[in-house]
N, C-alpha and C positions, 0 to 999 in steps of 0.2 A: 211273653215270657220275659223274666228278669234273670240276671245272672249275679250270683254272689261274687263280687269282685274284690272284697277285702273285709277286714274287721278292725275294730279299735276297742281298746279298754278305756272306759270313761269312769267318772266318779259321780255318785249320787250326791245330793245336797248334804247328806249325813256323812259323806266321805267313803262309803263302801263302794267297791268296784263292781262294774257290770260290763258286759260285752255288747257292742252294737255290730250288726252286719251291714256292710256297705253293698247296696244293690245297684246295678246298672241296667237300664232299659234298652230297648232296641234302638237302632239308628233311626233318626227322623231327619227329614229334609225340611228346613224352615226358611222363611224369608226374613232378612235383617230389617228391623224397624227403622234403622238409620240410613242404610245404603240401598235397600231394596233388593240386594243380591241374595241368592240362595246359598245356604251352607248346611253341612251335616253336623248333627249334635246328638247327644244322648242325655237322658235324664238320670240323675244319680240321687240316691237317698240313703240315709242311715236309719236303721230301725233297731230298737232294743231287742235283746234275746235273753234266753235263760241258759245259753251255752257257756262252757268254759273256753279258754283260748284254743285248746287243742282240737275241740270239735269245730269251732269256728274256722280254724285253719284248714281242716279237712273239707269243709264245705266250699272253699273257694273254687270257682269254676262250675259249680252246680247250677243248673237251670231250674227255675221255680215258676209255676203257673202264675200269671197275673201281669199287671202293668203298672207303671208309675204314672200317677195322674196328678194334675194340679187341682187343689181344693181351695176355695175361697174361705178366708178366716178373718178374725179381728186384726186390724192393722197393728204392725209392730215395727220397731226400728232395727236395722241391720247395718253393720259397718262392713263395707267391701274390704277384705283383707289386702287386696292388691293396690287399691287406690285410696284407702281410708275414707271413701265417700260414705256419708250417712244416707241410707235409703229407708223409705217407709214402704214396707211390703204388705200386701193384702191377700197373700196366698201362701200355701205350703205345699209340699209334695207328699203323697201318700201312696201306698201300694194297695191295689184292689184286685 
């Protein structure tokens, strides 16, 4: 199950607005690659929708069947907003 945890209004390349839903998955316990210690985390993803803001707002808290999964994709660069570190990623998150 995933939970609708929020929404955002974004702009297409042509400047027109659309709404994305922010989805949060279930809690997972994972092992740190650097320290080897276990910690709890959740996967989060934003997906486009056809809803307006009022419908998206009403959906917050709703549970939806599915899970957030890691999908291998073509490499792309990403700048970590907290550290300004440039990363090359080879995966994305998707809802299945």
